[in-house]
ZAMARGU-4260 file (C-alpha; in steps of 0.2 Angstrom, whole numbers, plus 5000, padded with zeros to 4 digits):
<rodrens>
0) 5088/5048/4858 | 5085/5047/4877 | 5083/5066/4878 | 5070/5065/4863 | 5061/5051/4872
5) 5060/5060/4889 | 5054/5075/4880 | 5040/5066/4871 | 5035/5057/4887 | 5034/5074/4896
10) 5024/5081/4882 | 5012/5067/4883 | 5011/5068/4902 | 5007/5087/4901 | 4994/5084/4887
15) 4985/5072/4899 | 4986/5085/4913 | 4979/5099/4902 | 4966/5087/4894 | 4960/5081/4911
20) 4962/5098/4920 | 4974/5088/4932 | 4960/5076/4937 | 4953/5090/4948 | 4937/5080/4952
25) 4947/5068/4963 | 4955/5081/4975 | 4938/5089/4975 | 4931/5073/4982 | 4945/5072/4995
30) 4940/5090/5000 | 4922/5084/5002 | 4927/5069/5012 | 4938/5078/5024 | 4926/5093/5026
35) 4912/5081/5031 | 4924/5072/5043 | 4928/5089/5051 | 4909/5093/5053 | 4907/5075/5060
40) 4920/5079/5073 | 4909/5092/5080 | 4893/5082/5078 | 4898/5065/5084 | 4904/5060/5101
45) 4914/5045/5106 | 4923/5033/5095 | 4910/5033/5081 | 4920/5047/5072 | 4934/5035/5069
50) 4923/5022/5061 | 4915/5035/5050 | 4932/5040/5045 | 4938/5023/5041 | 4922/5017/5031
55) 4918/5034/5024 | 4935/5035/5015 | 4927/5022/5003 | 4916/5036/4997 | 4930/5046/4990
60) 4931/5037/4973 | 4913/5036/4969 | 4911/5054/4974 | 4926/5058/4962 | 4916/5049/4948
65) 4901/5059/4952 | 4911/5075/4951 | 4919/5069/4935 | 4901/5067/4928 | 4895/5084/4933
70) 4911/5093/4926 | 4911/5081/4911 | 4929/5076/4915 | 4930/5057/4911 | 4947/5054/4919
75) 4944/5035/4920 | 4944/5033/4901 | 4960/5043/4898 | 4975/5032/4894 | 4993/5037/4891
80) 5010/5029/4891 | 5012/5031/4910 | 4994/5026/4915 | 5002/5009/4921 | 5011/5019/4935
85) 4994/5022/4944 | 4991/5004/4950 | 5008/5003/4959 | 5005/5021/4966 | 4988/5016/4973
90) 4995/4999/4980 | 5009/5009/4989 | 4997/5021/4996 | 4985/5007/5002 | 4999/4999/5012
95) 4996/5012/5026 | 4979/5004/5030 | 4986/4990/5042 | 4994/5004/5052 | 4978/5014/5052
100) 4968/4999/5058 | 4981/4994/5071 | 4980/5012/5078 | 4961/5009/5079 | 4964/4994/5090
105) 4979/4999/5100 | 4982/5018/5099 | 4966/5027/5093 | 4974/5044/5095 | 4986/5040/5081
110) 4972/5036/5068 | 4968/5053/5062 | 4987/5057/5059 | 4990/5041/5050 | 4974/5043/5040
115) 4979/5061/5035 | 4996/5056/5029 | 4993/5039/5023 | 4979/5044/5011 | 4992/5056/5003
120) 5006/5044/4999 | 5002/5042/4981 | 5001/5061/4977 | 5020/5063/4972 | 5018/5048/4959
125) 5001/5055/4952 | 5010/5072/4951 | 5024/5064/4941 | 5012/5055/4929 | 5006/5073/4925
130) 5023/5080/4924 | 5019/5091/4939 | 5028/5082/4953 | 5032/5098/4963 | 5014/5104/4964
135) 5007/5087/4969 | 5021/5083/4981 | 5018/5100/4989 | 5001/5095/4993 | 5007/5079/5002
140) 5021/5087/5012 | 5011/5102/5018 | 4997/5090/5023 | 5009/5079/5033 | 5017/5094/5041
145) 5000/5102/5046 | 4993/5086/5052 | 5008/5082/5063 | 5008/5099/5070 | 4990/5098/5075
150) 4993/5080/5082 | 5007/5086/5092 | 5001/5104/5098 | 4982/5102/5097 | 4978/5084/5100
155) 4961/5088/5106 | 4957/5095/5088 | 4961/5079/5079 | 4943/5075/5074 | 4939/5094/5070
160) 4954/5105/5065 | 4964/5091/5057 | 4951/5086/5045 | 4946/5104/5041 | 4964/5108/5038
165) 4966/5093/5026 | 4950/5099/5017 | 4957/5117/5016 | 4973/5110/5008 | 4963/5100/4996
170) 4953/5115/4991 | 4969/5126/4988 | 4977/5111/4979 | 4961/5109/4968 | 4962/5127/4963
175) 4980/5127/4960 | 4978/5111/4949 | 4964/5119/4939 | 4973/5135/4936 | 4990/5126/4932
180) 4982/5113/4920 | 4972/5127/4911 | 4989/5136/4908 | 4997/5120/4901 | 4981/5117/4891
185) 4982/5134/4883 | 5001/5132/4880 | 4998/5115/4871 | 4985/5123/4860 | 4996/5137/4855
190) 5010/5125/4851 | 4999/5114/4841 | 4992/5129/4831
</rodrens>
């Protein structure tokens, strides 16, 4: 009984992943945000970059909705048996903000690192909701490692190379999700036929 239920749940998670193409408009919006932050690092002097990074992060979700409209991928209306896991995943991720804001007040050099890692904390759970934990967790882990290495070895590039690196990871992840979800979608259509 348990094995049947687990398989049925995995099938439903995969079906949503294929149907929504892995929710690719969301990481595409993340790539746009981080790419803009990298450009801002070259164009803006002083502490203004940090405030743009803080308040600009609020543009990610509306941008994801815009991309969803462009690509006709209405991820907001899709409901599955595991949709309920999204709220706790996002609440857990949002708990990094007090650290990020404290860093703005007391240790501003830490802010880009905290932002880069903190905004990826929900990725493993989102991956689980699609039955693709490894792919989505890889995004978060690679992002954390690269952000830390830049923070540690190239601290002068935290407002340029660090956000461009995160943007590049997003682009690669978006491509991987799109390709992988397409394969799942085809496999599910073949199974249904």
